[in-house]
Structure formats: C-alpha cells, structure tokens
C-alpha positions in Angstrom: 32.6 -80.3 -52.8 36.0 -79.8 -54.5 36.3 -83.7 -54.5 33.0 -84.1 -56.4 33.6 -81.3 -59.0 37.1 -82.6 -59.7 35.9 -86.2 -60.4 32.5 -85.3 -62.1 32.8 -81.7 -63.6 29.7 -82.4 -65.5 27.6 -83.1 -62.3 25.7 -80.0 -62.2 22.9 -78.5 -64.6 24.3 -76.6 -67.6 23.3 -73.0 -67.4 25.2 -71.4 -70.3 27.9 -72.2 -72.8 30.5 -70.3 -74.6 32.4 -72.4 -76.9 33.9 -75.3 -74.7 33.5 -73.2 -71.5 30.5 -74.1 -69.4 28.7 -72.5 -66.4 27.2 -75.1 -64.3 25.0 -75.0 -61.1 25.1 -78.0 -58.5 23.3 -78.5 -55.2 26.0 -80.0 -52.9 24.9 -83.4 -51.4 24.4 -83.6 -47.7 24.7 -79.8 -47.5 22.5 -77.0 -47.6 24.7 -75.0 -50.2 24.5 -74.5 -53.9 27.4 -73.7 -56.1 28.0 -72.4 -59.5 31.2 -73.1 -61.3 33.0 -72.7 -64.7 35.3 -75.3 -66.7 36.7 -75.8 -69.9 35.1 -79.2 -71.4 37.9 -79.6 -73.7 40.5 -79.8 -71.1 40.5 -83.1 -69.2 43.0 -81.9 -66.7 41.4 -78.3 -66.7 40.7 -76.6 -63.3 36.9 -76.1 -62.3 36.5 -72.6 -60.9 34.0 -71.9 -58.4 32.2 -68.6 -59.1 29.3 -68.6 -56.5 28.2 -70.3 -53.4 24.9 -69.8 -51.7 23.0 -71.2 -48.9 20.0 -73.1 -50.7 17.4 -70.9 -48.6 19.4 -67.5 -49.4 17.9 -65.1 -51.6 20.3 -64.7 -54.6 20.2 -62.8 -58.0 20.4 -64.6 -61.1 23.9 -64.9 -62.4 25.3 -63.2 -65.3 27.3 -65.7 -67.3 29.3 -63.1 -69.3 31.2 -62.3 -66.1 32.8 -65.5 -65.9 32.5 -67.1 -69.4 34.3 -64.5 -71.4 37.1 -64.3 -68.8 37.9 -68.0 -68.5 37.5 -68.5 -72.3 40.4 -65.9 -72.7 42.7 -68.0 -70.4 45.5 -70.6 -71.5 
C-alpha cells in the first residue's frame, strides 16, 4: 500500500480539497481494504498520510474531511 501511494499519490478518488491539500480514497488492489489518505499536491516529495483503513465490507461512518485537511494544511 505505501509503495502504491508513494509512487501514485493521485491514485485514489478525490473526496475533498482545501488549497493544495487533498483527501482521497483508494480500494487497495489484491486486498479487501479501503484507505483514506491526505497529501499536499504542491509538494512533490511530500508525505502521504494514511487517515483511515477499513475492510471493504466493514460498516464505516462518513469521513469528516475537516479533521485532516485543516491540520495538514497548517504544517510546514
């Protein structure tokens, strides 16, 4: 998973954007998991931050993007 997101951070579906920081969701290939992550599109070497990981069949609440977007946008 980390290798996929490090190489292709835009692989997931865009859920929310705040400036250059985005929240995305991706179904992980060859696994039964769904991951939500944030990253800064303007930073080519920026880190991808995993914020949620659920089994595809697991009940999960709708994410609140403000929990992650406001925090990551403030970091340098």
